[in-house]
N, CA, C and O atoms as CSV, one atom per row, in Angstrom:
chain,resi,resn,atom,element,x,y,z
A,1,MET,N,N,-13.737,-19.792,8.048
A,1,MET,CA,C,-13.250,-18.642,8.774
A,1,MET,C,C,-12.393,-19.124,9.941
A,1,MET,O,O,-12.676,-20.147,10.564
A,2,MET,N,N,-11.344,-18.362,10.219
A,2,MET,CA,C,-10.463,-18.706,11.329
A,2,MET,C,C,-11.098,-18.350,12.657
A,2,MET,O,O,-11.906,-17.426,12.742
A,3,SER,N,N,-10.736,-19.076,13.675
A,3,SER,CA,C,-11.214,-18.759,15.015
A,3,SER,C,C,-10.411,-17.579,15.573
A,3,SER,O,O,-9.298,-17.300,15.128
A,4,VAL,N,N,-10.987,-16.913,16.533
A,4,VAL,CA,C,-10.301,-15.788,17.177
A,4,VAL,C,C,-9.001,-16.270,17.805
A,4,VAL,O,O,-7.989,-15.570,17.763
A,5,GLU,N,N,-9.027,-17.447,18.377
A,5,GLU,CA,C,-7.823,-17.983,19.018
A,5,GLU,C,C,-6.698,-18.159,17.998
A,5,GLU,O,O,-5.541,-17.864,18.296
A,6,THR,N,N,-7.030,-18.636,16.802
A,6,THR,CA,C,-6.021,-18.819,15.753
A,6,THR,C,C,-5.448,-17.473,15.327
A,6,THR,O,O,-4.239,-17.335,15.144
A,7,ILE,N,N,-6.314,-16.493,15.173
A,7,ILE,CA,C,-5.865,-15.153,14.796
A,7,ILE,C,C,-4.962,-14.572,15.882
A,7,ILE,O,O,-3.927,-13.978,15.580
A,8,GLU,N,N,-5.351,-14.742,17.138
A,8,GLU,CA,C,-4.521,-14.257,18.245
A,8,GLU,C,C,-3.139,-14.896,18.226
A,8,GLU,O,O,-2.134,-14.216,18.431
A,9,GLU,N,N,-3.088,-16.196,17.982
A,9,GLU,CA,C,-1.798,-16.899,17.930
A,9,GLU,C,C,-0.934,-16.365,16.801
A,9,GLU,O,O,0.273,-16.182,16.965
A,10,GLN,N,N,-1.555,-16.116,15.650
A,10,GLN,CA,C,-0.783,-15.606,14.514
A,10,GLN,C,C,-0.298,-14.184,14.766
A,10,GLN,O,O,0.815,-13.832,14.375
A,11,ILE,N,N,-1.109,-13.377,15.405
A,11,ILE,CA,C,-0.693,-12.007,15.746
A,11,ILE,C,C,0.487,-12.049,16.706
A,11,ILE,O,O,1.433,-11.275,16.562
A,12,ALA,N,N,0.439,-12.939,17.676
A,12,ALA,CA,C,1.520,-13.046,18.661
A,12,ALA,C,C,2.853,-13.413,18.010
A,12,ALA,O,O,3.914,-13.138,18.571
A,13,GLU,N,N,2.803,-14.023,16.848
A,13,GLU,CA,C,4.028,-14.443,16.152
A,13,GLU,C,C,4.598,-13.370,15.224
A,13,GLU,O,O,5.677,-13.559,14.662
A,14,LEU,N,N,3.897,-12.253,15.054
A,14,LEU,CA,C,4.362,-11.204,14.149
A,14,LEU,C,C,5.611,-10.514,14.689
A,14,LEU,O,O,5.778,-10.359,15.899
A,15,ASP,N,N,6.486,-10.100,13.768
A,15,ASP,CA,C,7.618,-9.275,14.183
A,15,ASP,C,C,7.100,-7.863,14.476
A,15,ASP,O,O,5.952,-7.544,14.167
A,16,ASN,N,N,7.932,-7.039,15.061
A,16,ASN,CA,C,7.501,-5.705,15.490
A,16,ASN,C,C,6.977,-4.853,14.340
A,16,ASN,O,O,5.959,-4.177,14.486
A,17,ALA,N,N,7.658,-4.876,13.202
A,17,ALA,CA,C,7.232,-4.063,12.067
A,17,ALA,C,C,5.868,-4.517,11.552
A,17,ALA,O,O,5.010,-3.685,11.258
A,18,SER,N,N,5.664,-5.809,11.442
A,18,SER,CA,C,4.383,-6.331,10.973
A,18,SER,C,C,3.272,-6.053,11.973
A,18,SER,O,O,2.149,-5.728,11.590
A,19,PHE,N,N,3.590,-6.182,13.257
A,19,PHE,CA,C,2.591,-5.899,14.285
A,19,PHE,C,C,2.178,-4.426,14.239
A,19,PHE,O,O,0.995,-4.106,14.363
A,20,SER,N,N,3.139,-3.548,14.064
A,20,SER,CA,C,2.850,-2.121,13.985
A,20,SER,C,C,1.958,-1.818,12.786
A,20,SER,O,O,1.004,-1.047,12.893
A,21,LYS,N,N,2.269,-2.423,11.656
A,21,LYS,CA,C,1.459,-2.232,10.452
A,21,LYS,C,C,0.039,-2.750,10.671
A,21,LYS,O,O,-0.922,-2.098,10.263
A,22,LEU,N,N,-0.103,-3.901,11.304
A,22,LEU,CA,C,-1.422,-4.458,11.608
A,22,LEU,C,C,-2.186,-3.554,12.560
A,22,LEU,O,O,-3.374,-3.302,12.358
A,23,ARG,N,N,-1.520,-3.068,13.588
A,23,ARG,CA,C,-2.161,-2.186,14.566
A,23,ARG,C,C,-2.681,-0.926,13.898
A,23,ARG,O,O,-3.809,-0.505,14.153
A,24,ASP,N,N,-1.857,-0.317,13.037
A,24,ASP,CA,C,-2.278,0.896,12.339
A,24,ASP,C,C,-3.476,0.620,11.436
A,24,ASP,O,O,-4.421,1.407,11.389
A,25,TRP,N,N,-3.429,-0.502,10.721
A,25,TRP,CA,C,-4.550,-0.881,9.857
A,25,TRP,C,C,-5.809,-1.086,10.688
A,25,TRP,O,O,-6.888,-0.630,10.307
A,26,PHE,N,N,-5.676,-1.772,11.827
A,26,PHE,CA,C,-6.841,-2.087,12.640
A,26,PHE,C,C,-7.481,-0.830,13.223
A,26,PHE,O,O,-8.706,-0.727,13.283
A,27,VAL,N,N,-6.671,0.108,13.643
A,27,VAL,CA,C,-7.201,1.362,14.183
A,27,VAL,C,C,-8.029,2.068,13.117
A,27,VAL,O,O,-9.137,2.523,13.397
A,28,GLU,N,N,-7.506,2.163,11.900
A,28,GLU,CA,C,-8.243,2.810,10.815
A,28,GLU,C,C,-9.505,2.031,10.458
A,28,GLU,O,O,-10.549,2.629,10.196
A,29,PHE,N,N,-9.419,0.711,10.445
A,29,PHE,CA,C,-10.565,-0.146,10.160
A,29,PHE,C,C,-11.651,0.052,11.214
A,29,PHE,O,O,-12.832,0.150,10.883
A,30,ASP,N,N,-11.252,0.109,12.474
A,30,ASP,CA,C,-12.196,0.302,13.572
A,30,ASP,C,C,-12.869,1.667,13.469
A,30,ASP,O,O,-14.078,1.776,13.668
A,31,LYS,N,N,-12.102,2.699,13.160
A,31,LYS,CA,C,-12.672,4.040,12.990
A,31,LYS,C,C,-13.700,4.052,11.866
A,31,LYS,O,O,-14.761,4.663,11.992
A,32,SER,N,N,-13.383,3.380,10.778
A,32,SER,CA,C,-14.293,3.329,9.635
A,32,SER,C,C,-15.603,2.639,9.996
A,32,SER,O,O,-16.678,3.108,9.621
A,33,ARG,N,N,-15.517,1.532,10.719
A,33,ARG,CA,C,-16.726,0.822,11.148
A,33,ARG,C,C,-17.560,1.692,12.089
A,33,ARG,O,O,-18.788,1.708,11.996
A,34,TRP,N,N,-16.902,2.406,12.986
A,34,TRP,CA,C,-17.592,3.286,13.926
A,34,TRP,C,C,-18.314,4.392,13.154
A,34,TRP,O,O,-19.478,4.687,13.426
A,35,ASP,N,N,-17.619,4.999,12.191
A,35,ASP,CA,C,-18.227,6.059,11.392
A,35,ASP,C,C,-19.459,5.553,10.648
A,35,ASP,O,O,-20.474,6.247,10.591
A,36,LYS,N,N,-19.379,4.368,10.086
A,36,LYS,CA,C,-20.517,3.787,9.360
A,36,LYS,C,C,-21.683,3.527,10.310
A,36,LYS,O,O,-22.837,3.735,9.935
A,37,GLN,N,N,-21.403,3.078,11.525
A,37,GLN,CA,C,-22.465,2.818,12.491
A,37,GLN,C,C,-23.132,4.112,12.929
A,37,GLN,O,O,-24.357,4.178,13.036
A,38,ILE,N,N,-22.329,5.143,13.183
A,38,ILE,CA,C,-22.882,6.440,13.572
A,38,ILE,C,C,-23.758,6.985,12.441
A,38,ILE,O,O,-24.844,7.507,12.693
A,39,GLU,N,N,-23.292,6.867,11.209
A,39,GLU,CA,C,-24.072,7.352,10.072
A,39,GLU,C,C,-25.394,6.590,9.952
A,39,GLU,O,O,-26.441,7.196,9.726
A,40,ALA,N,N,-25.348,5.269,10.102
A,40,ALA,CA,C,-26.567,4.457,10.029
A,40,ALA,C,C,-27.531,4.832,11.142
A,40,ALA,O,O,-28.732,4.959,10.905
A,41,ASP,N,N,-27.018,5.010,12.353
A,41,ASP,CA,C,-27.864,5.398,13.481
A,41,ASP,C,C,-28.477,6.777,13.253
A,41,ASP,O,O,-29.648,6.999,13.560
A,42,SER,N,N,-27.690,7.695,12.718
A,42,SER,CA,C,-28.186,9.034,12.436
A,42,SER,C,C,-29.284,8.989,11.379
A,42,SER,O,O,-30.329,9.621,11.535
A,43,ASN,N,N,-29.048,8.248,10.315
A,43,ASN,CA,C,-30.039,8.132,9.247
A,43,ASN,C,C,-31.330,7.474,9.740
A,43,ASN,O,O,-32.410,7.756,9.221
A,44,ALA,N,N,-31.218,6.611,10.728
A,44,ALA,CA,C,-32.391,5.926,11.280
A,44,ALA,C,C,-33.096,6.763,12.353
A,44,ALA,O,O,-34.113,6.341,12.903
A,45,GLY,N,N,-32.559,7.939,12.646
A,45,GLY,CA,C,-33.186,8.814,13.629
A,45,GLY,C,C,-32.845,8.491,15.072
A,45,GLY,O,O,-33.421,9.073,15.991
A,46,LYS,N,N,-31.913,7.568,15.281
A,46,LYS,CA,C,-31.580,7.154,16.641
A,46,LYS,C,C,-30.831,8.224,17.432
A,46,LYS,O,O,-30.736,8.144,18.657
A,47,LEU,N,N,-30.307,9.210,16.740
A,47,LEU,CA,C,-29.535,10.252,17.423
A,47,LEU,C,C,-30.271,11.587,17.464
A,47,LEU,O,O,-29.716,12.601,17.886
A,48,ASP,N,N,-31.516,11.574,17.024
A,48,ASP,CA,C,-32.286,12.817,16.981
A,48,ASP,C,C,-32.404,13.484,18.355
A,48,ASP,O,O,-32.487,14.709,18.448
A,49,PHE,N,N,-32.412,12.689,19.405
A,49,PHE,CA,C,-32.521,13.265,20.745
A,49,PHE,C,C,-31.360,14.191,21.071
A,49,PHE,O,O,-31.472,15.034,21.962
A,50,LEU,N,N,-30.252,14.047,20.363
A,50,LEU,CA,C,-29.093,14.900,20.622
A,50,LEU,C,C,-29.294,16.327,20.100
A,50,LEU,O,O,-28.650,17.265,20.570
A,51,ILE,N,N,-30.189,16.477,19.128
A,51,ILE,CA,C,-30.401,17.803,18.544
A,51,ILE,C,C,-31.754,18.385,18.895
A,51,ILE,O,O,-32.047,19.530,18.549
A,52,SER,N,N,-32.567,17.626,19.567
A,52,SER,CA,C,-33.870,18.123,19.983
A,52,SER,C,C,-33.712,19.095,21.146
A,52,SER,O,O,-32.870,18.890,22.020
A,53,PRO,N,N,-34.520,20.152,21.158
A,53,PRO,CA,C,-34.427,21.096,22.283
A,53,PRO,C,C,-34.851,20.423,23.591
A,53,PRO,O,O,-35.753,19.586,23.618
A,54,CYS,N,N,-34.196,20.801,24.633
A,54,CYS,CA,C,-34.522,20.282,25.955
A,54,CYS,C,C,-35.793,20.956,26.451
A,54,CYS,O,O,-35.983,22.160,26.277
A,55,VAL,N,N,-36.637,20.181,27.057
A,55,VAL,CA,C,-37.869,20.712,27.616
A,55,VAL,C,C,-37.744,20.698,29.134
A,55,VAL,O,O,-37.497,19.651,29.732
A,56,SER,N,N,-37.913,21.853,29.749
A,56,SER,CA,C,-37.786,21.960,31.200
A,56,SER,C,C,-39.128,21.920,31.849
A,56,SER,O,O,-39.223,21.997,33.074
């Protein structure tokens, strides 16, 4: 596996069109990972407090 530093160097060398394409891909990839984490947390009951009635 490549190091983060190597990936950063390669990204810095991209032309504008390639960088834009990478950025768009990464945003969608990040959203997908976030959605999967939220779903896993919900299925595990970690978010149940959000729907439980408040007790005063």
